[in-house]
C-alpha positions as CSV (number, residue, x, y, z in Angstrom):
1,X,19.0,28.2,-6.1
2,X,16.3,28.0,-3.4
3,X,13.6,28.4,-6.0
4,X,15.0,25.4,-7.8
5,X,15.2,23.4,-4.6
6,X,11.6,24.0,-3.7
7,X,10.4,23.2,-7.2
8,X,12.3,19.9,-6.9
9,X,10.9,19.3,-3.5
10,X,7.4,19.8,-4.8
11,X,8.1,17.4,-7.6
12,X,9.4,14.8,-5.1
13,X,6.1,15.1,-3.1
14,X,4.0,14.9,-6.2
15,X,5.7,11.7,-7.3
16,X,5.2,10.2,-3.9
17,X,1.6,11.1,-4.0
18,X,1.3,9.6,-7.5
19,X,2.8,6.4,-6.2
20,X,0.2,6.1,-3.4
21,X,-2.5,6.8,-6.0
22,X,-1.2,4.0,-8.2
23,X,-1.1,1.7,-5.2
24,X,-4.8,2.4,-4.6
25,X,-5.6,1.6,-8.2
26,X,-3.7,-1.7,-8.0
27,X,-5.6,-2.7,-4.8
28,X,-8.9,-2.0,-6.5
29,X,-7.9,-4.1,-9.6
30,X,-6.4,-6.9,-7.5
31,X,-9.7,-7.1,-5.6
32,X,-11.7,-7.2,-8.8
33,X,-9.5,-10.1,-9.9
34,X,-10.2,-12.0,-6.7
35,X,-13.9,-11.2,-6.2
36,X,-15.0,-11.2,-9.9
37,X,-12.3,-13.3,-11.6
38,X,-11.5,-10.2,-13.7
39,X,-8.4,-11.2,-15.7
40,X,-8.1,-7.8,-17.4
41,X,-7.9,-6.2,-13.9
42,X,-5.2,-8.6,-13.0
43,X,-3.2,-7.5,-16.0
44,X,-3.6,-3.8,-15.0
45,X,-2.1,-4.6,-11.6
46,X,1.2,-5.7,-13.3
47,X,1.2,-2.5,-15.4
48,X,0.7,-0.5,-12.2
49,X,3.7,-2.2,-10.5
50,X,5.9,-1.4,-13.5
51,X,5.0,2.2,-13.1
52,X,5.6,2.1,-9.4
53,X,9.1,0.6,-9.9
54,X,9.9,3.4,-12.3
55,X,8.7,6.1,-9.9
56,X,10.6,4.5,-7.0
57,X,13.8,4.8,-9.0
58,X,13.0,8.4,-9.9
59,X,12.2,9.3,-6.3
60,X,15.5,7.8,-5.1
61,X,17.5,9.7,-7.7
62,X,15.8,13.0,-7.0
63,X,16.1,12.6,-3.2
64,X,19.8,11.8,-3.4
65,X,20.3,14.8,-5.7
66,X,18.5,17.1,-3.3
67,X,20.7,15.9,-0.4
68,X,23.9,16.3,-2.4
69,X,23.2,19.6,-4.0
70,X,21.2,21.5,-1.5
71,X,22.0,20.0,2.0
72,X,18.5,20.6,3.3
73,X,17.9,21.0,7.0
74,X,15.0,20.7,9.6
75,X,11.6,20.0,8.0
76,X,12.9,20.0,4.4
77,X,15.5,17.4,5.4
78,X,12.8,15.2,7.0
79,X,10.7,15.4,3.8
80,X,13.6,14.3,1.7
81,X,14.8,11.5,4.0
82,X,11.2,10.2,4.4
83,X,10.8,10.0,0.6
84,X,13.0,6.9,0.4
85,X,10.8,5.0,2.8
86,X,7.5,6.3,1.5
87,X,8.4,5.3,-2.1
88,X,9.6,1.9,-1.0
89,X,6.4,1.3,0.9
90,X,4.2,2.4,-2.0
91,X,6.2,0.1,-4.3
92,X,5.8,-2.8,-1.9
93,X,2.0,-2.1,-1.8
94,X,1.9,-2.6,-5.6
95,X,4.0,-5.8,-5.3
96,X,1.5,-7.1,-2.7
97,X,-1.4,-6.3,-5.0
98,X,0.4,-8.2,-7.7
99,X,0.6,-11.2,-5.4
100,X,-3.1,-11.0,-4.7
101,X,-3.9,-10.8,-8.4
102,X,-1.5,-13.7,-9.1
103,X,-3.5,-16.0,-6.8
104,X,-6.6,-15.0,-8.6
105,X,-5.2,-16.0,-12.0
106,X,-4.0,-19.5,-11.0
107,X,-7.4,-20.6,-9.7
108,X,-9.0,-23.7,-11.3
109,X,-12.5,-23.0,-10.2
110,X,-13.3,-19.7,-12.0
111,X,-12.8,-17.6,-8.9
112,X,-9.9,-17.0,-6.6
113,X,-11.5,-18.1,-3.3
114,X,-14.6,-19.8,-2.1
115,X,-17.9,-18.0,-2.2
116,X,-18.1,-17.8,1.6
117,X,-15.0,-15.6,1.6
118,X,-15.8,-13.2,-1.2
119,X,-17.7,-10.6,0.9
120,X,-14.8,-10.4,3.3
121,X,-12.3,-10.0,0.5
122,X,-14.4,-7.3,-1.1
123,X,-14.4,-5.4,2.2
124,X,-10.7,-5.9,2.6
125,X,-10.2,-4.6,-0.9
126,X,-12.3,-1.5,-0.1
127,X,-10.2,-0.9,3.0
128,X,-6.9,-1.1,1.2
129,X,-8.1,1.3,-1.5
130,X,-9.2,3.8,1.2
131,X,-5.9,3.5,3.1
132,X,-3.8,4.1,0.0
133,X,-6.0,7.0,-1.0
134,X,-5.7,8.5,2.5
135,X,-1.9,8.0,2.3
136,X,-1.9,9.8,-1.0
137,X,-3.7,12.8,0.5
138,X,-1.6,12.8,3.6
139,X,1.6,12.8,1.6
140,X,0.5,15.5,-0.8
141,X,-0.8,17.8,2.0
142,X,1.2,16.8,5.1
143,X,-2.2,16.3,6.8
144,X,-1.4,14.9,10.3
145,X,-5.1,14.0,11.0
146,X,-5.3,12.0,7.8
147,X,-2.1,10.2,8.8
148,X,-3.7,9.2,12.1
149,X,-6.9,8.2,10.3
150,X,-4.8,5.6,8.4
151,X,-3.7,4.0,11.7
152,X,-7.3,3.7,12.8
153,X,-8.2,2.1,9.4
154,X,-5.4,-0.5,9.9
155,X,-7.2,-1.8,13.0
156,X,-10.3,-2.6,10.9
157,X,-8.1,-4.5,8.4
158,X,-6.6,-6.6,11.2
159,X,-10.1,-7.4,12.4
160,X,-11.1,-8.6,8.9
161,X,-7.9,-10.7,8.8
162,X,-8.9,-12.4,12.0
163,X,-12.4,-13.1,10.7
164,X,-11.0,-14.9,7.7
165,X,-8.7,-17.0,9.8
166,X,-11.6,-17.9,12.0
167,X,-13.7,-18.9,9.0
168,X,-10.9,-21.1,7.6
169,X,-10.2,-22.8,10.9
170,X,-13.9,-23.2,11.8
171,X,-15.9,-26.4,11.6
172,X,-18.0,-25.0,8.7
173,X,-15.1,-24.9,6.3
174,X,-15.6,-27.6,3.6
175,X,-13.5,-26.2,0.7
176,X,-10.3,-28.1,1.4
177,X,-6.7,-27.4,2.3
178,X,-5.7,-25.9,-1.0
179,X,-8.4,-23.3,-0.9
180,X,-7.7,-22.6,2.7
181,X,-4.0,-21.9,1.9
182,X,-5.0,-19.4,-0.8
183,X,-7.4,-17.7,1.5
184,X,-4.9,-17.3,4.2
185,X,-2.3,-16.0,1.8
186,X,-4.7,-13.5,0.3
187,X,-5.7,-12.3,3.7
188,X,-2.1,-11.9,4.7
189,X,-1.2,-9.9,1.6
190,X,-4.1,-7.5,2.3
191,X,-3.0,-7.1,5.9
192,X,0.6,-6.4,4.8
193,X,-0.6,-3.8,2.3
194,X,-2.4,-2.0,5.1
195,X,0.8,-2.2,7.3
196,X,2.8,-0.4,4.5
197,X,0.1,2.3,4.3
198,X,0.5,2.8,8.1
199,X,4.2,3.1,7.7
200,X,3.7,5.9,5.1
201,X,1.4,7.6,7.7
202,X,4.2,7.4,10.3
203,X,6.6,9.1,7.9
204,X,4.1,11.9,7.3
205,X,3.8,12.3,11.1
206,X,7.6,12.3,11.3
207,X,7.9,15.0,8.7
208,X,5.4,17.2,10.6
209,X,6.6,16.6,14.1
210,X,10.2,15.4,13.9
211,X,9.5,12.8,16.5
212,X,11.6,9.7,15.9
213,X,9.2,7.6,18.0
214,X,6.7,7.8,15.2
215,X,8.9,5.5,13.1
216,X,9.0,1.8,13.3
217,X,10.1,-0.6,10.6
218,X,7.6,-2.7,8.6
219,X,8.7,-6.1,7.4
220,X,8.0,-7.0,3.8
């Protein structure tokens, strides 16, 4: 019975890691849609979200089954209980990537945002991919240092968000209100993506240490 339990626990962890990996891929594709007006990449984001939704359901069912049939305790219980939040966060990351790609596909100018913002969005995209990949590694290995690294990476994302806001609000902005609105929305979606990666890192830290103080809710 314990052999079956640990096999299922390993499967649970693998599915959570896969979700973080898919979230990283959706971030890369969404950024390609924004920076390069890549419509095929935008379509891949939607496919990735569908897979994330499926995995989220699988994780929930497996985690509930583990709780009901095996009554895990201590570290194993923390792993199972954290799975619900990790899966929800990864799924939300995919949804945010879909929002980003959605703005890129409704543009009327051939690109999702003004040329002046593209370098910043490219950097934000790179950051989100890194954060999701670090989350994948942290989940699969329980690496506490990797989890802390994600929290440091989030600070860089917040700085990029502030730079974009300053650009839009500055006197050199000549691209109009509609473009400014899209830029602010895109930046906000990237920032929220990073926040969900940080929450995954908190859950990994909770699994390793059992400290409730590591946990804090992230709004969607």
